[in-house]
C-alpha positions as CSV (number, residue, x, y, z in Angstrom):
1,X,-33.8,-48.8,-5.8
2,X,-32.3,-45.4,-4.8
3,X,-33.6,-42.3,-6.5
4,X,-32.0,-39.1,-7.4
5,X,-28.8,-40.4,-8.9
6,X,-26.8,-38.4,-6.3
7,X,-23.5,-40.1,-6.7
8,X,-23.9,-42.3,-3.7
9,X,-25.2,-39.5,-1.4
10,X,-28.8,-40.7,-1.5
11,X,-31.9,-38.7,-2.2
12,X,-31.3,-36.1,0.4
13,X,-27.5,-36.3,0.7
14,X,-25.4,-33.2,1.1
15,X,-22.4,-32.2,-1.0
16,X,-19.2,-31.2,0.7
17,X,-19.0,-27.5,1.0
18,X,-16.4,-25.8,-1.2
19,X,-13.3,-24.5,0.6
20,X,-13.9,-21.0,1.8
21,X,-11.5,-18.4,0.7
22,X,-10.9,-15.2,2.7
23,X,-12.9,-12.2,1.5
24,X,-14.1,-8.9,2.7
25,X,-17.5,-7.2,2.1
26,X,-17.8,-3.6,2.9
27,X,-21.3,-2.1,3.0
28,X,-22.2,1.5,3.7
29,X,-23.2,4.8,2.2
30,X,-21.2,7.7,1.1
31,X,-18.7,8.9,3.7
32,X,-18.6,6.0,6.1
33,X,-15.0,5.0,5.4
34,X,-15.0,2.1,3.0
35,X,-12.0,3.4,1.0
36,X,-10.1,4.2,4.2
37,X,-10.7,0.6,5.4
38,X,-9.5,-0.8,2.1
39,X,-6.3,1.3,2.2
40,X,-5.6,0.1,5.8
41,X,-6.1,-3.5,4.8
42,X,-3.7,-3.0,1.9
43,X,-1.0,-2.0,4.3
44,X,-1.7,-4.7,6.8
45,X,-2.0,-7.7,4.4
46,X,1.3,-9.6,4.0
47,X,2.8,-10.8,0.7
48,X,2.5,-9.7,-2.9
49,X,-0.3,-7.3,-3.7
50,X,-1.4,-5.8,-7.0
51,X,-3.3,-2.6,-7.7
52,X,-5.2,-2.0,-10.9
53,X,-8.6,-0.9,-12.3
54,X,-11.2,-3.2,-13.7
55,X,-10.3,-1.9,-17.2
56,X,-6.6,-2.6,-16.7
57,X,-7.2,-6.2,-15.5
58,X,-9.6,-6.7,-18.5
59,X,-6.9,-5.5,-20.9
60,X,-4.4,-7.8,-19.2
61,X,-6.6,-10.8,-19.7
62,X,-7.3,-9.7,-23.3
63,X,-3.5,-9.4,-24.0
64,X,-2.3,-12.5,-22.2
65,X,-5.4,-14.7,-22.2
66,X,-7.2,-15.9,-19.0
67,X,-4.9,-18.8,-18.2
68,X,-1.6,-16.8,-18.5
69,X,-3.1,-13.8,-16.6
70,X,-4.2,-15.9,-13.7
71,X,-0.9,-17.6,-13.6
72,X,0.9,-14.2,-13.5
73,X,-1.3,-13.0,-10.7
74,X,-1.3,-16.2,-8.7
75,X,-0.3,-15.9,-5.1
76,X,-1.7,-12.4,-4.7
77,X,-5.1,-13.6,-3.4
78,X,-4.1,-15.3,-0.3
79,X,-3.8,-13.5,3.0
80,X,-1.5,-16.3,4.2
81,X,1.0,-15.6,1.5
82,X,4.6,-15.1,2.7
83,X,6.3,-14.1,-0.5
84,X,8.4,-11.0,-0.5
85,X,7.1,-7.8,-2.0
86,X,8.2,-6.7,-5.4
87,X,9.6,-3.2,-5.9
88,X,8.0,-2.6,-9.3
89,X,5.4,0.2,-9.5
90,X,2.6,-2.3,-10.4
91,X,3.2,-4.4,-7.3
92,X,3.9,-3.9,-3.7
C-alpha cells in the first residue's frame, strides 16, 4: 500500500515546477537608480505596454470585472510579444 495519496507520485514524489514567467526584482535604497532602470526597460521591451497606477488598475477591474480586465490587458505581460504598439495615450 502506498501512502500519501500523491496522485501516483509516491510518498516523496515531486510536482512539476510551474512555468516560470519573466520578472524583474529591483532592490536598493533611495537614489540607487531603480526608477531609471524601470524607465530604460520600458523603452527596451518590445510589444504593447501599459502604464497605470495601482488605483487606476483597481478601478479598471472594478468597472469591467476581473475576467474582462485581464482579457483587455492580455499580451502586455510577455517580453516575447511581437504585437505592434498602439498610439493611444494609455498604451505604447
